[in-house]
FIKOLZA-1660 file (N, C-alpha, C; in steps of 0.1 Angstrom, whole numbers, plus 5000, padded with zeros to 4 digits):
% residues 131
   i   px   py   pz ch aa at
   1 1373 5355 3711  A  M  N
   1 1386 5355 3712  A  M CA
   1 1391 5340 3717  A  M  C
   2 1401 5336 3710  A  L  N
   2 1407 5321 3713  A  L CA
   2 1413 5322 3727  A  L  C
   3 1411 5311 3734  A  K  N
   3 1418 5310 3747  A  K CA
   3 1423 5295 3749  A  K  C
   4 1434 5295 3755  A  L  N
   4 1439 5281 3758  A  L CA
   4 1444 5279 3772  A  L  C
   5 1439 5268 3778  A  E  N
   5 1443 5265 3792  A  E CA
   5 1456 5258 3793  A  E  C
   6 1465 5263 3800  A  V  N
   6 1479 5258 3801  A  V CA
   6 1483 5256 3816  A  V  C
   7 1494 5247 3818  A  T  N
   7 1501 5246 3830  A  T CA
   7 1512 5255 3829  A  T  C
   8 1514 5266 3838  A  L  N
   8 1525 5275 3838  A  L CA
   8 1535 5271 3847  A  L  C
   9 1548 5272 3841  A  L  N
   9 1560 5268 3849  A  L CA
   9 1569 5281 3847  A  L  C
  10 1576 5284 3858  A  T  N
  10 1588 5294 3857  A  T CA
  10 1601 5288 3863  A  T  C
  11 1611 5295 3859  A  G  N
  11 1624 5291 3864  A  G CA
  11 1634 5300 3858  A  G  C
  12 1647 5297 3863  A  R  N
  12 1658 5304 3858  A  R CA
  12 1663 5300 3844  A  R  C
  13 1669 5308 3837  A  T  N
  13 1674 5307 3823  A  T CA
  13 1687 5312 3822  A  T  C
  14 1696 5308 3814  A  I  N
  14 1708 5315 3813  A  I CA
  14 1707 5329 3808  A  I  C
  15 1699 5331 3798  A  K  N
  15 1696 5345 3795  A  K CA
  15 1691 5354 3805  A  K  C
  16 1682 5349 3813  A  Q  N
  16 1677 5356 3824  A  Q CA
  16 1687 5360 3833  A  Q  C
  17 1697 5352 3837  A  G  N
  17 1708 5353 3845  A  G CA
  17 1718 5363 3840  A  G  C
  18 1721 5363 3827  A  V  N
  18 1730 5373 3819  A  V CA
  18 1724 5387 3821  A  V  C
  19 1711 5387 3817  A  G  N
  19 1703 5400 3816  A  G CA
  19 1703 5407 3830  A  G  C
  20 1701 5398 3841  A  K  N
  20 1701 5404 3854  A  K CA
  20 1714 5411 3858  A  K  C
  21 1725 5403 3854  A  E  N
  21 1738 5410 3857  A  E CA
  21 1739 5424 3849  A  E  C
  22 1733 5425 3838  A  L  N
  22 1734 5436 3829  A  L CA
  22 1725 5447 3837  A  L  C
  23 1717 5443 3845  A  G  N
  23 1707 5453 3853  A  G CA
  23 1692 5450 3847  A  G  C
  24 1684 5449 3858  A  K  N
  24 1670 5447 3855  A  K CA
  24 1663 5458 3846  A  K  C
  25 1669 5469 3846  A  L  N
  25 1664 5479 3837  A  L CA
  25 1669 5479 3823  A  L  C
  26 1678 5469 3820  A  S  N
  26 1685 5469 3808  A  S CA
  26 1675 5463 3797  A  S  C
  27 1677 5466 3784  A  K  N
  27 1669 5462 3773  A  K CA
  27 1671 5446 3771  A  K  C
  28 1683 5441 3774  A  E  N
  28 1685 5428 3773  A  E CA
  28 1677 5419 3784  A  E  C
  29 1676 5424 3795  A  Y  N
  29 1669 5416 3806  A  Y CA
  29 1654 5417 3802  A  Y  C
  30 1648 5428 3798  A  Y  N
  30 1634 5429 3794  A  Y CA
  30 1632 5420 3781  A  Y  C
  31 1641 5419 3772  A  S  N
  31 1638 5411 3761  A  S CA
  31 1639 5396 3763  A  S  C
  32 1646 5393 3774  A  D  N
  32 1649 5378 3778  A  D CA
  32 1640 5374 3788  A  D  C
  33 1633 5382 3795  A  V  N
  33 1625 5378 3807  A  V CA
  33 1609 5382 3805  A  V  C
  34 1606 5390 3797  A  A  N
  34 1592 5396 3794  A  A CA
  34 1587 5387 3783  A  A  C
  35 1589 5374 3784  A  V  N
  35 1585 5364 3773  A  V CA
  35 1578 5352 3780  A  V  C
  36 1571 5346 3770  A  C  N
  36 1564 5332 3775  A  C CA
  36 1567 5324 3763  A  C  C
  37 1574 5312 3767  A  E  N
  37 1577 5302 3758  A  E CA
  37 1565 5292 3757  A  E  C
  38 1562 5287 3743  A  M  N
  38 1550 5278 3743  A  M CA
  38 1554 5270 3731  A  M  C
  39 1548 5257 3731  A  D  N
  39 1550 5247 3720  A  D CA
  39 1544 5253 3707  A  D  C
  40 1549 5251 3695  A  S  N
  40 1544 5256 3683  A  S CA
  40 1531 5252 3680  A  S  C
  41 1526 5240 3684  A  R  N
  41 1513 5235 3681  A  R CA
  41 1503 5244 3690  A  R  C
  42 1507 5248 3702  A  D  N
  42 1497 5258 3709  A  D CA
  42 1498 5271 3703  A  D  C
  43 1509 5276 3697  A  L  N
  43 1508 5288 3691  A  L CA
  43 1498 5287 3680  A  L  C
  44 1499 5277 3671  A  D  N
  44 1490 5274 3660  A  D CA
  44 1475 5273 3664  A  D  C
  45 1472 5267 3675  A  S  N
  45 1459 5266 3681  A  S CA
  45 1453 5280 3685  A  S  C
  46 1461 5289 3689  A  L  N
  46 1457 5302 3691  A  L CA
  46 1457 5311 3679  A  L  C
  47 1463 5305 3668  A  G  N
  47 1462 5315 3656  A  G CA
  47 1472 5325 3656  A  G  C
  48 1484 5324 3664  A  I  N
  48 1494 5334 3666  A  I CA
  48 1507 5329 3661  A  I  C
  49 1517 5338 3659  A  T  N
  49 1530 5335 3656  A  T CA
  49 1540 5339 3666  A  T  C
  50 1552 5334 3665  A  E  N
  50 1561 5339 3675  A  E CA
  50 1563 5354 3674  A  E  C
  51 1566 5360 3686  A  N  N
  51 1568 5374 3688  A  N CA
  51 1555 5381 3689  A  N  C
  52 1544 5375 3689  A  S  N
  52 1531 5381 3691  A  S CA
  52 1529 5383 3706  A  S  C
  53 1520 5392 3710  A  N  N
  53 1517 5394 3724  A  N CA
  53 1506 5386 3728  A  N  C
  54 1507 5380 3740  A  V  N
  54 1497 5371 3746  A  V CA
  54 1494 5377 3760  A  V  C
  55 1482 5375 3765  A  K  N
  55 1478 5378 3777  A  K CA
  55 1477 5366 3786  A  K  C
  56 1484 5364 3797  A  I  N
  56 1485 5352 3806  A  I CA
  56 1478 5355 3818  A  I  C
  57 1466 5348 3821  A  T  N
  57 1459 5350 3834  A  T CA
  57 1460 5337 3842  A  T  C
  58 1462 5339 3857  A  T  N
  58 1461 5329 3865  A  T CA
  58 1451 5335 3877  A  T  C
  59 1448 5326 3886  A  R  N
  59 1440 5333 3897  A  R CA
  59 1446 5343 3905  A  R  C
  60 1460 5345 3903  A  F  N
  60 1467 5356 3912  A  F CA
  60 1469 5369 3903  A  F  C
  61 1467 5368 3890  A  G  N
  61 1470 5382 3882  A  G CA
  61 1470 5378 3867  A  G  C
  62 1473 5388 3860  A  S  N
  62 1473 5388 3845  A  S CA
  62 1484 5398 3840  A  S  C
  63 1489 5393 3831  A  I  N
  63 1501 5400 3824  A  I CA
  63 1502 5398 3809  A  I  C
  64 1506 5408 3801  A  V  N
  64 1509 5406 3787  A  V CA
  64 1523 5403 3784  A  V  C
  65 1528 5393 3777  A  L  N
  65 1541 5390 3774  A  L CA
  65 1542 5387 3758  A  L  C
  66 1555 5387 3754  A  R  N
  66 1557 5384 3740  A  R CA
  66 1559 5369 3741  A  R  C
  67 1552 5361 3731  A  V  N
  67 1554 5347 3731  A  V CA
  67 1565 5344 3722  A  V  C
  68 1573 5333 3724  A  I  N
  68 1583 5328 3717  A  I CA
  68 1582 5313 3717  A  I  C
  69 1585 5306 3705  A  E  N
  69 1583 5291 3703  A  E CA
  69 1594 5285 3712  A  E  C
  70 1591 5275 3720  A  S  N
  70 1599 5268 3729  A  S CA
  70 1610 5260 3721  A  S  C
  71 1621 5260 3726  A  Q  N
  71 1631 5251 3719  A  Q CA
  71 1631 5239 3727  A  Q  C
  72 1623 5237 3738  A  R  N
  72 1623 5226 3745  A  R CA
  72 1610 5216 3742  A  R  C
  73 1605 5219 3730  A  S  N
  73 1593 5212 3726  A  S CA
  73 1596 5196 3724  A  S  C
  74 1587 5188 3723  A  P  N
  74 1571 5191 3724  A  P CA
  74 1568 5191 3738  A  P  C
  75 1558 5199 3741  A  H  N
  75 1551 5200 3755  A  H CA
  75 1539 5208 3754  A  H  C
  76 1529 5203 3746  A  Q  N
  76 1517 5211 3745  A  Q CA
  76 1511 5212 3758  A  Q  C
  77 1504 5224 3759  A  G  N
  77 1497 5226 3771  A  G CA
  77 1505 5232 3783  A  G  C
  78 1518 5236 3780  A  V  N
  78 1527 5241 3791  A  V CA
  78 1532 5253 3785  A  V  C
  79 1532 5264 3794  A  A  N
  79 1537 5277 3791  A  A CA
  79 1548 5279 3801  A  A  C
  80 1560 5285 3797  A  Y  N
  80 1571 5286 3806  A  Y CA
  80 1575 5301 3805  A  Y  C
  81 1577 5307 3817  A  I  N
  81 1582 5322 3818  A  I CA
  81 1594 5321 3827  A  I  C
  82 1604 5328 3823  A  P  N
  82 1617 5329 3831  A  P CA
  82 1613 5338 3843  A  P  C
  83 1620 5334 3854  A  Y  N
  83 1619 5342 3867  A  Y CA
  83 1619 5357 3864  A  Y  C
  84 1612 5365 3872  A  G  N
  84 1613 5379 3869  A  G CA
  84 1600 5385 3875  A  G  C
  85 1599 5399 3874  A  L  N
  85 1588 5406 3878  A  L CA
  85 1575 5402 3871  A  L  C
  86 1575 5399 3858  A  W  N
  86 1564 5395 3850  A  W CA
  86 1558 5381 3854  A  W  C
  87 1567 5372 3857  A  A  N
  87 1561 5359 3863  A  A CA
  87 1557 5361 3878  A  A  C
  88 1563 5370 3885  A  N  N
  88 1559 5372 3898  A  N CA
  88 1544 5377 3898  A  N  C
  89 1539 5384 3889  A  V  N
  89 1525 5388 3889  A  V CA
  89 1515 5377 3887  A  V  C
  90 1519 5367 3881  A  L  N
  90 1511 5354 3880  A  L CA
  90 1511 5343 3891  A  L  C
  91 1520 5346 3900  A  M  N
  91 1522 5336 3911  A  M CA
  91 1517 5340 3924  A  M  C
  92 1513 5330 3932  A  S  N
  92 1510 5332 3946  A  S CA
  92 1523 5337 3954  A  S  C
  93 1519 5345 3965  A  S  N
  93 1530 5349 3974  A  S CA
  93 1531 5339 3985  A  S  C
  94 1521 5330 3986  A  D  N
  94 1521 5321 3997  A  D CA
  94 1533 5311 3996  A  D  C
  95 1539 5309 4008  A  T  N
  95 1550 5300 4007  A  T CA
  95 1548 5287 4015  A  T  C
  96 1535 5285 4020  A  G  N
  96 1532 5272 4027  A  G CA
  96 1542 5269 4038  A  G  C
  97 1548 5279 4045  A  G  N
  97 1558 5277 4055  A  G CA
  97 1570 5273 4050  A  G  C
  98 1575 5273 4037  A  T  N
  98 1587 5269 4032  A  T CA
  98 1596 5280 4031  A  T  C
  99 1591 5293 4029  A  G  N
  99 1599 5306 4028  A  G CA
  99 1600 5307 4012  A  G  C
 100 1595 5299 4004  A  M  N
 100 1596 5302 3989  A  M CA
 100 1584 5297 3983  A  M  C
 101 1577 5307 3976  A  P  N
 101 1565 5303 3968  A  P CA
 101 1567 5293 3958  A  P  C
 102 1556 5287 3954  A  S  N
 102 1558 5276 3943  A  S CA
 102 1556 5284 3929  A  S  C
 103 1565 5281 3921  A  F  N
 103 1566 5288 3909  A  F CA
 103 1564 5276 3896  A  F  C
 104 1558 5266 3900  A  K  N
 104 1555 5254 3891  A  K CA
 104 1540 5251 3891  A  K  C
 105 1536 5247 3879  A  G  N
 105 1523 5238 3879  A  G CA
 105 1511 5247 3881  A  G  C
 106 1511 5261 3880  A  V  N
 106 1500 5269 3881  A  V CA
 106 1491 5269 3869  A  V  C
 107 1478 5266 3870  A  P  N
 107 1468 5267 3859  A  P CA
 107 1467 5282 3855  A  P  C
 108 1468 5282 3842  A  A  N
 108 1467 5296 3834  A  A CA
 108 1460 5295 3822  A  A  C
 109 1456 5306 3817  A  E  N
 109 1449 5308 3806  A  E CA
 109 1457 5317 3797  A  E  C
 110 1459 5314 3784  A  V  N
 110 1466 5322 3775  A  V CA
 110 1457 5326 3763  A  V  C
 111 1457 5339 3759  A  Q  N
 111 1449 5344 3749  A  Q CA
 111 1457 5355 3740  A  Q  C
 112 1455 5355 3728  A  P  N
 112 1461 5365 3719  A  P CA
 112 1458 5380 3724  A  P  C
 113 1467 5388 3724  A  A  N
 113 1466 5401 3729  A  A CA
 113 1473 5412 3719  A  A  C
 114 1469 5411 3707  A  P  N
 114 1477 5419 3696  A  P CA
 114 1476 5436 3698  A  P  C
 115 1466 5438 3706  A  E  N
 115 1465 5454 3709  A  E CA
 115 1471 5459 3721  A  E  C
 116 1476 5448 3729  A  E  N
 116 1482 5452 3743  A  E CA
 116 1497 5451 3742  A  E  C
 117 1502 5461 3751  A  E  N
 117 1517 5462 3750  A  E CA
 117 1523 5454 3763  A  E  C
 118 1535 5449 3761  A  V  N
 118 1543 5444 3772  A  V CA
 118 1548 5454 3780  A  V  C
 119 1545 5455 3794  A  M  N
 119 1550 5466 3802  A  M CA
 119 1566 5464 3803  A  M  C
 120 1573 5476 3804  A  E  N
 120 1586 5475 3808  A  E CA
 120 1587 5477 3823  A  E  C
 121 1598 5474 3828  A  V  N
 121 1601 5473 3842  A  V CA
 121 1594 5484 3851  A  V  C
 122 1598 5496 3848  A  R  N
 122 1593 5508 3854  A  R CA
 122 1578 5507 3856  A  R  C
 123 1571 5506 3843  A  D  N
 123 1558 5506 3843  A  D CA
 123 1551 5496 3851  A  D  C
 124 1556 5484 3850  A  L  N
 124 1552 5473 3858  A  L CA
 124 1551 5475 3873  A  L  C
 125 1564 5481 3877  A  L  N
 125 1565 5484 3891  A  L CA
 125 1554 5494 3896  A  L  C
 126 1553 5504 3887  A  K  N
 126 1542 5515 3891  A  K CA
 126 1528 5510 3891  A  K  C
 127 1525 5501 3880  A  H  N
 127 1512 5496 3880  A  H CA
 127 1507 5486 3890  A  H  C
 128 1517 5476 3895  A  F  N
 128 1513 5467 3902  A  F CA
 128 1516 5469 3917  A  F  C
 129 1527 5478 3919  A  Y  N
 129 1531 5479 3932  A  Y CA
 129 1533 5495 3937  A  Y  C
 130 1529 5504 3928  A  G  N
 130 1528 5518 3931  A  G CA
 130 1541 5523 3933  A  G  C
 131 1552 5518 3929  A  K  N
 131 1565 5523 3930  A  K CA
 131 1571 5528 3917  A  K  C
% end
């Protein structure tokens, strides 16, 4: 199976903010936040196309997301995930005394995951947090 080492960034997006206002259980929030943006050349190197599922793994966790081509290209070797529960699975909870964990520059591995599903919010909460 092909794998690609990337630097993972997370942050706010307009779509993520709008989806949050509609509710974190809404289809809009899910479709706008349970995604990973990547450079088209990285998609090519993994042999996948936009809207495929990928498994992203960091030393903190692993999650399956739908991949989309970044509109902010070129930035080979960088994956971007909007803030949300899916991104939280991949990040450390350590704040280093600042009160806010680092959501930038985390080494990650991306691989195609055509047989795996992207978890919806309720399933993700139950799986990772037992709620």
